[in-house]
C-alpha positions in Angstrom: -161.6 -89.2 -18.4 -159.1 -91.5 -20.1 -157.5 -90.3 -23.3 -158.8 -91.9 -26.5 -157.1 -95.2 -27.3 -156.7 -96.1 -31.0 -155.6 -99.6 -31.8 -153.6 -99.7 -35.0 -153.3 -102.9 -37.1 -149.6 -102.4 -37.9 -149.1 -105.5 -40.0 -148.6 -103.5 -43.2 -145.4 -102.1 -41.7 -143.8 -105.4 -42.6 -144.2 -104.8 -46.3 -141.1 -103.4 -48.1 -143.2 -101.6 -50.7 -145.5 -98.6 -51.1 -148.0 -99.9 -48.4 -145.2 -100.2 -45.9 -144.0 -96.7 -46.7 -147.5 -95.3 -46.5 -148.2 -96.9 -43.2 -144.9 -95.7 -41.6 -145.3 -92.0 -42.7 -149.0 -91.9 -41.9 -148.5 -93.2 -38.4 -145.5 -90.9 -37.6 -147.5 -87.9 -38.7 -150.7 -88.9 -36.8 -148.7 -89.5 -33.7 -147.1 -86.1 -33.9 -150.4 -84.3 -34.5 -152.5 -86.2 -32.0 -150.6 -86.0 -28.7 -153.8 -86.2 -26.7 -154.7 -89.7 -27.8 -152.9 -93.0 -27.0 -152.0 -95.4 -29.8 -151.5 -99.1 -29.4 -149.7 -100.3 -32.5 -150.1 -104.1 -32.9 -147.3 -105.9 -34.9 -147.2 -109.4 -36.1 -143.3 -109.4 -36.2 -140.7 -107.5 -34.2 -139.4 -105.7 -37.3 -140.8 -102.3 -36.3 -141.0 -102.8 -32.5 -138.8 -99.8 -31.8 -139.8 -97.6 -34.8 -142.1 -95.3 -32.7 -140.1 -95.1 -29.5 -139.8 -91.3 -29.9 -143.5 -90.8 -29.5 -144.7 -90.9 -25.8 -148.3 -91.5 -26.9 -147.4 -94.7 -28.8 -147.0 -98.3 -27.5 -146.0 -101.2 -29.8 -146.9 -104.7 -29.0 -145.7 -107.8 -31.0 -148.3 -110.5 -31.3 -147.2 -113.4 -33.5 -149.8 -115.4 -35.2 -150.1 -118.6 -37.3 -151.6 -116.7 -40.3 -152.6 -113.3 -41.5 -156.3 -114.2 -41.2 -155.9 -115.5 -37.6 -154.0 -112.3 -36.7 -156.6 -110.0 -38.2 -159.7 -111.8 -37.0 -158.7 -113.2 -33.6 -155.5 -111.7 -32.3 -156.3 -108.1 -33.0 -159.9 -108.0 -31.6 -158.7 -109.8 -28.5 -155.9 -107.3 -27.9 -158.2 -104.3 -28.7 -160.8 -105.6 -26.2 -158.2 -106.2 -23.4 -156.7 -102.7 -24.0 -160.2 -101.1 -24.0 -159.5 -99.5 -27.3 -162.0 -96.9 -28.7 -161.3 -97.5 -32.4 -159.5 -100.1 -34.5 -157.7 -98.6 -37.5 -156.0 -100.5 -40.3 -153.9 -98.5 -42.9 -154.6 -101.3 -45.3 -157.9 -103.1 -46.1 -159.3 -105.7 -43.7 -160.7 -105.3 -40.2 -161.9 -107.7 -37.5 -165.4 -108.8 -38.2 -166.3 -110.1 -34.8 -165.8 -106.9 -32.8 -168.2 -104.4 -31.4 -165.7 -101.5 -31.7 -165.7 -98.9 -34.4 -163.4 -99.7 -37.3 -161.7 -97.7 -40.0 -159.6 -98.9 -42.9 -157.9 -97.4 -46.0 -158.9 -98.4 -49.6 -155.4 -98.7 -51.2 -156.6 -99.6 -54.7 -159.0 -101.3 -57.0 -156.4 -103.1 -59.2 -158.0 -106.5 -58.4 -161.1 -105.4 -60.3 -159.5 -103.3 -63.0 -156.6 -105.7 -63.9 -157.5 -109.1 -62.4 -154.9 -110.8 -64.5 -152.3 -109.2 -62.2 -153.2 -111.6 -59.4 -153.7 -115.2 -58.8 -157.2 -116.6 -59.0 -157.5 -117.3 -55.3 -156.4 -113.7 -54.5 -159.1 -112.3 -56.7 -161.7 -114.7 -55.2 -160.7 -113.6 -51.7 -160.9 -109.9 -52.5 -164.3 -110.3 -54.2 -165.6 -112.2 -51.3 -164.2 -110.2 -48.4 -163.8 -106.6 -49.4 -167.5 -106.0 -49.7 -167.9 -107.5 -46.2 -165.1 -105.4 -44.7 -166.6 -102.3 -46.4 -170.0 -102.9 -45.0 -168.7 -103.7 -41.5 -166.4 -100.6 -41.3 -167.7 -97.5 -39.5 -165.7 -95.3 -41.9 -163.3 -95.7 -44.8 -160.5 -93.6 -46.2 -159.5 -93.7 -49.9 -156.0 -93.1 -51.2 -157.4 -91.3 -54.3 -160.7 -90.3 -55.9 -160.0 -92.8 -58.7 -159.8 -95.7 -56.2 -163.1 -94.5 -54.6 -164.9 -94.2 -57.9 -163.7 -97.6 -59.0 -164.9 -99.2 -55.8 -168.3 -97.5 -56.0 -168.6 -98.6 -59.7 -168.0 -102.2 -58.8 -170.7 -101.9 -56.1 -168.8 -102.6 -53.0 -168.5 -99.3 -51.2 -171.0 -96.7 -49.9 -169.4 -93.4 -50.9 -171.1 -91.7 -47.9 -168.8 -93.6 -45.6 -165.6 -92.7 -47.4 -163.2 -89.7 -47.1 -160.3 -89.0 -49.4 -157.0 -88.9 -47.7 -154.4 -89.3 -50.5 -150.7 -90.0 -49.7 -147.4 -88.1 -50.3 -143.7 -88.4 -51.0 -141.5 -88.6 -48.0 -140.0 -85.2 -46.8 -136.5 -86.2 -48.2 -137.9 -86.2 -51.8 -136.7 -82.7 -52.8 -134.3 -80.9 -55.1 -130.7 -81.7 -54.2 -128.4 -78.9 -55.1 -125.3 -80.3 -53.5 -123.3 -82.1 -56.1 -121.0 -84.3 -54.0 -123.7 -86.8 -52.8 -125.1 -87.0 -56.3 -121.7 -87.8 -57.8 -121.1 -90.5 -55.1 -124.5 -92.0 -55.8 -123.9 -92.1 -59.6 -120.5 -93.8 -59.1 -122.0 -96.3 -56.7 -124.6 -97.4 -59.2 -122.5 -96.8 -62.2 -125.0 -94.5 -63.8 -124.5 -92.8 -67.2 -124.0 -89.0 -67.2 -127.5 -88.4 -68.6 -130.4 -90.9 -68.6 -134.1 -91.6 -68.5 -135.3 -93.1 -65.2 -138.0 -95.7 -64.5 -138.9 -97.5 -61.3 -140.1 -101.0 -62.2 -141.8 -104.0 -60.6 -141.8 -107.5 -61.9 -143.0 -109.6 -58.9 -145.5 -109.4 -56.2 -144.2 -108.1 -52.9 -143.2 -110.7 -50.4 -142.4 -113.5 -52.9 -139.0 -114.7 -53.9 -139.4 -116.0 -57.5 -143.1 -116.2 -58.1 -145.6 -115.0 -58.9 -144.9 -112.5 -61.5 -146.7 -109.2 -61.6 -147.9 -108.3 -65.1 -149.1 -104.9 -64.0 -145.5 -103.7 -64.1 -145.9 -103.6 -67.9 -142.1 -103.9 -68.3 -142.3 -105.5 -71.7 -144.3 -102.7 -73.3 -142.0 -100.1 -71.7 -138.9 -101.7 -73.2 -140.5 -102.0 -76.6 -141.3 -98.3 -76.4 -137.7 -97.6 -75.5 -136.5 -99.6 -78.5 -138.8 -97.5 -80.7 -137.5 -94.3 -79.0 -133.9 -95.4 -80.1 -135.2 -96.0 -83.6 -136.5 -92.5 -83.7 -133.0 -91.2 -82.9 -133.3 -90.9 -79.1 -129.9 -91.6 -77.5 -130.5 -91.4 -73.7 -129.9 -94.6 -71.8 -132.7 -96.0 -69.8 -132.0 -96.6 -66.1 -134.3 -99.2 -64.5 -134.6 -99.4 -60.7 -136.2 -102.5 -59.3 -135.6 -106.0 -58.0 -134.7 -108.7 -60.6 -136.0 -106.7 -63.6 -133.2 -107.8 -66.0 -133.8 -111.5 -65.1 -137.5 -111.0 -65.7 -137.0 -109.4 -69.1 -134.5 -112.0 -70.3 -136.9 -114.7 -69.2 -139.5 -113.0 -71.4 -137.4 -113.0 -74.5 -135.3 -109.8 -74.3 -131.8 -110.5 -75.4 -128.7 -108.3 -75.4 -129.8 -106.4 -78.6 -133.2 -105.7 -77.1 -131.6 -104.4 -73.9 -128.9 -102.3 -75.5 -128.8 -98.9 -73.7 -130.6 -100.2 -70.6 -128.9 -100.0 -67.3 -130.3 -102.1 -64.4 -129.5 -100.9 -60.8 -131.4 -103.5 -58.9 -133.2 -102.4 -55.7 -132.4 -99.0 -54.4 -133.6 -98.0 -50.9 -136.3 -95.4 -50.6 -133.9 -93.2 -48.6 -131.4 -93.1 -51.6 -133.6 -93.2 -54.7 -134.3 -89.5 -54.4 -130.8 -89.0 -55.9 -131.7 -91.0 -59.0 -134.7 -88.6 -59.6 -132.4 -85.6 -59.1 -129.9 -87.0 -61.7 -132.4 -88.1 -64.3 -133.3 -86.0 -67.4 -136.9 -87.2 -66.9 -138.9 -90.1 -65.4 -141.3 -92.5 -67.0 -143.9 -94.6 -65.2 -145.6 -97.0 -67.6 -147.4 -99.4 -65.2 -150.9 -100.5 -66.1 -152.6 -99.0 -63.0 -151.6 -96.8 -60.0 -154.1 -96.3 -57.2 -152.1 -93.2 -56.2 -148.8 -93.2 -58.0 -146.2 -92.7 -55.3 -143.2 -92.9 -57.7 -144.9 -90.2 -59.8 -145.3 -87.8 -56.8 -141.7 -88.6 -55.8 -140.5 -87.5 -59.2 -142.6 -84.3 -59.1 -141.3 -83.5 -55.7 -137.7 -83.6 -56.9 -138.3 -81.5 -60.0 -137.9 -84.5 -62.3 -140.2 -84.1 -65.4 -142.5 -87.1 -65.6 -144.3 -89.2 -68.2 -147.2 -91.2 -66.6 -149.9 -93.6 -67.7 -153.4 -92.4 -68.7 -154.8 -95.2 -66.5 -155.5 -95.2 -62.8 -155.0 -92.1 -60.5 -152.0 -90.6 -62.2 -154.0 -87.9 -64.2 -155.9 -87.1 -61.0 -152.7 -86.7 -59.0 -150.3 -84.9 -61.4 -153.0 -83.1 -63.5 -151.2 -80.7 -65.9 -147.7 -81.3 -64.4 -147.0 -84.6 -66.3 -147.2 -85.9 -69.9 -149.5 -88.9 -70.3 -149.3 -92.0 -72.5 -151.3 -95.1 -73.2 -149.3 -97.7 -71.2 -150.2 -100.4 -73.8 -148.8 -98.4 -76.7 -145.0 -98.6 -77.4 -145.4 -95.9 -80.0 -146.9 -93.5 -77.6 -144.2 -94.2 -75.0 -141.5 -93.7 -77.7 -142.9 -90.4 -78.9 -143.3 -89.0 -75.4 -139.7 -90.0 -74.6 -138.4 -88.4 -77.8 -140.4 -85.2 -77.2 -138.9 -84.7 -73.7 -135.4 -85.6 -74.9 -135.7 -83.1 -77.7 -136.8 -80.1 -75.7 -134.9 -78.6 -72.7 -137.6 -75.9 -72.6 -140.3 -78.5 -72.2 -138.4 -80.3 -69.5 -138.0 -77.0 -67.6 -141.7 -76.2 -67.9 -142.6 -79.6 -66.6 -140.0 -79.3 -63.8 -141.6 -76.1 -62.5 -145.2 -77.5 -62.8 -144.2 -80.7 -61.1 -142.7 -78.9 -58.1 -145.8 -76.8 -57.7 -148.2 -79.7 -58.0 -146.3 -81.8 -55.5 -147.0 -79.2 -52.8 -150.6 -80.4 -52.7 -149.5 -83.8 -51.3 -147.9 -83.9 -47.8 -148.0 -86.5 -45.0 -149.2 -83.7 -42.7 -152.3 -83.2 -44.9 -152.9 -87.0 -45.1 -152.6 -87.3 -41.3 -155.0 -84.4 -40.8 -157.6 -86.0 -43.1 -157.2 -89.3 -41.3 -157.6 -87.8 -37.9 -160.7 -85.9 -39.0 -162.3 -89.3 -39.7 -161.2 -90.8 -36.4 -162.4 -87.7 -34.6 -165.8 -88.0 -36.2 -166.2 -91.4 -34.5 -164.7 -90.8 -31.1 -163.8 -87.3 -29.8 -160.2 -87.1 -28.6 
């Protein structure tokens, strides 16, 4: 018998965001665990053509296409049919509709329904039209969190009997760094203050240069909360990691006085940002909605005490290991910042709880859960 062949829709690898990180780590762990199966990873661009060369059970194939829809609905099913694939798997939502092969995809979030103002009207229209169709067509689905699954069931688009929870994880390099030399070099490179509060911000949708803006980043409320924190007597600077955040805030009326004490680093690669978590006194995430909360898990994995929003999956993921705030309340944000600043004992308690909670989320576990679903469809 021929080994099982899984055709992977690898287009999400092109995204320089959480989806791209998720896809890369998931595939690498699946490939390592499932040496008996063959994997054909289809790519729309050559960006990751050599990313899986170390795995003898993986083949990458670059198949350019005029559009994402054409690639998903025409290029992928043709390639899967020619390769005689047993399953088509997409780490993001969307699957070929005109294929007779079993299909599996991952529910990465429900933000389109919970916070539709974060997206352009035609994006919302597309999601509302197509996601129910993809969900009905798919043989099985995976969900990145229970919160995402419950939201999708609530909005009437997913049969929970078809869905398994798989979660996500921080990359293995997110850990406590005890060696001081690389931390000092990193702090000098980004001109970081000796002690600071850290946040990871987003102001624009991935893949766009100037527009459209992403309101879900909630940067304005976070900065208003920081100003109130300073008014309470808090003195720690706020270090903001993210692309074009200062320009975004100034465009929205924040002047030099409003940004006093705020240090903007710009984009920091995922391989390096672990050092920022290790240097920070604590971390705050004040986004409106997180389907999983990868920055939160990264903070917990490095022993960085974390403040997180009450919305989305953050309470599910961190449980008692984080402090929670209403992301729409500057007062709540300020009070939480001040409480952590004022108590080294509290920070130490949260550090220990965070490290323990982070152990629940590993890419090995996510890969095992993913393979269990694939195995239930076609035995390897």
